[in-house]
C-alpha positions as CSV (number, residue, x, y, z in Angstrom):
1,X,101.0,-36.2,-61.4
2,X,101.1,-33.7,-58.6
3,X,103.6,-30.9,-57.5
4,X,104.5,-29.6,-54.1
5,X,106.6,-26.5,-53.4
6,X,108.4,-26.2,-50.1
7,X,111.8,-26.2,-48.4
8,X,114.1,-29.2,-48.4
9,X,114.3,-30.3,-44.8
10,X,116.1,-33.6,-44.9
11,X,117.8,-35.6,-47.7
12,X,118.1,-39.2,-46.5
13,X,120.7,-41.7,-47.4
14,X,120.2,-44.3,-50.2
15,X,118.9,-47.6,-48.8
16,X,119.7,-50.7,-50.9
17,X,116.9,-53.2,-50.4
18,X,118.1,-55.6,-53.1
19,X,120.2,-55.8,-56.2
20,X,117.3,-54.3,-58.2
21,X,115.7,-52.0,-55.7
22,X,116.9,-49.0,-53.7
23,X,115.1,-46.0,-52.1
24,X,115.8,-42.7,-50.6
25,X,113.6,-40.6,-48.3
26,X,113.3,-36.8,-48.9
27,X,111.5,-34.6,-46.4
28,X,110.1,-31.3,-47.5
29,X,108.4,-28.8,-45.2
30,X,106.0,-26.0,-46.1
31,X,108.0,-23.6,-44.0
32,X,105.1,-22.4,-41.9
33,X,106.1,-20.5,-38.8
34,X,103.4,-22.2,-36.7
35,X,102.5,-25.8,-37.2
36,X,104.8,-26.6,-40.2
37,X,104.0,-29.7,-42.2
38,X,106.8,-32.3,-43.0
39,X,106.0,-34.3,-46.1
40,X,108.0,-37.5,-46.7
41,X,108.7,-38.3,-50.4
42,X,110.2,-41.6,-51.5
43,X,112.5,-41.7,-54.5
44,X,113.3,-45.1,-55.9
45,X,116.0,-46.7,-58.1
46,X,117.6,-44.3,-60.6
47,X,115.4,-41.4,-59.2
48,X,117.5,-41.5,-55.9
49,X,120.3,-39.8,-57.8
50,X,118.1,-36.7,-58.4
51,X,118.6,-35.7,-54.8
52,X,122.4,-35.5,-55.0
53,X,122.3,-31.8,-56.0
54,X,119.7,-30.8,-53.4
55,X,120.8,-29.1,-50.2
56,X,118.8,-28.9,-47.0
57,X,117.3,-25.4,-46.8
58,X,116.8,-25.0,-50.5
59,X,113.4,-24.1,-51.9
60,X,112.3,-27.0,-54.1
61,X,109.4,-28.2,-56.3
62,X,108.8,-31.9,-56.2
63,X,106.8,-33.8,-58.9
64,X,105.2,-36.9,-57.4
65,X,102.6,-39.5,-57.8
66,X,100.5,-41.2,-55.1
67,X,100.8,-44.9,-54.8
68,X,98.6,-47.3,-52.8
69,X,98.5,-51.0,-52.3
70,X,96.6,-53.6,-50.4
71,X,98.3,-56.3,-48.3
72,X,96.7,-59.3,-46.6
73,X,98.4,-60.7,-43.6
74,X,99.0,-64.4,-44.3
75,X,98.7,-65.3,-40.6
76,X,95.3,-63.9,-39.8
77,X,93.9,-62.8,-43.2
78,X,93.6,-59.1,-42.0
79,X,93.7,-56.7,-44.9
80,X,95.8,-53.5,-44.6
81,X,96.3,-50.5,-47.0
82,X,99.5,-48.6,-47.5
83,X,100.2,-45.4,-49.4
84,X,103.5,-43.9,-50.7
85,X,104.2,-40.4,-52.0
86,X,106.7,-41.3,-54.8
87,X,108.9,-38.5,-56.1
88,X,110.1,-38.6,-59.7
89,X,111.5,-35.1,-60.3
90,X,112.8,-32.3,-58.1
91,X,114.0,-28.8,-59.0
92,X,115.7,-26.3,-56.7
93,X,114.6,-22.7,-57.1
94,X,116.9,-20.9,-54.8
95,X,120.3,-21.4,-53.1
96,X,120.4,-23.0,-49.7
97,X,119.2,-21.0,-46.7
98,X,119.1,-23.3,-43.8
99,X,118.0,-20.6,-41.4
100,X,114.5,-20.8,-42.8
101,X,114.0,-24.4,-41.6
102,X,115.3,-23.9,-38.1
103,X,113.0,-22.8,-35.3
104,X,113.3,-19.2,-34.2
105,X,115.9,-18.6,-31.5
106,X,115.0,-16.7,-28.4
107,X,115.7,-13.0,-28.8
108,X,115.4,-13.3,-32.6
109,X,112.5,-10.9,-32.7
110,X,110.0,-13.6,-33.7
111,X,106.9,-13.6,-31.5
112,X,104.1,-16.2,-31.4
113,X,100.5,-15.2,-31.0
114,X,100.1,-17.9,-28.4
115,X,99.2,-16.8,-24.9
116,X,101.8,-19.1,-23.2
């Protein structure tokens, strides 16, 4: 089990794949001013409902596991590997503050240290 703290960037819609399987994407950013990272978590089946109370812009902590699988293409026998970051719990630690996930507006007082 792993945990990641960040800011809820996007709460996706529930996708129904079959009668027994549904999934929902949840993007969390680290909130860095320069070069922010956007981490896609996948919540499946009953865990999809955990995201109902999460608003974009909230600080969150996601508990997750790393999943990996091997797949062989039946046409050419080529083997590929896939990984998934599967969330199974999420807690919000603050009220929503969407301004923290938007880029700084011109004239906002924010300056980059880049020379261009």
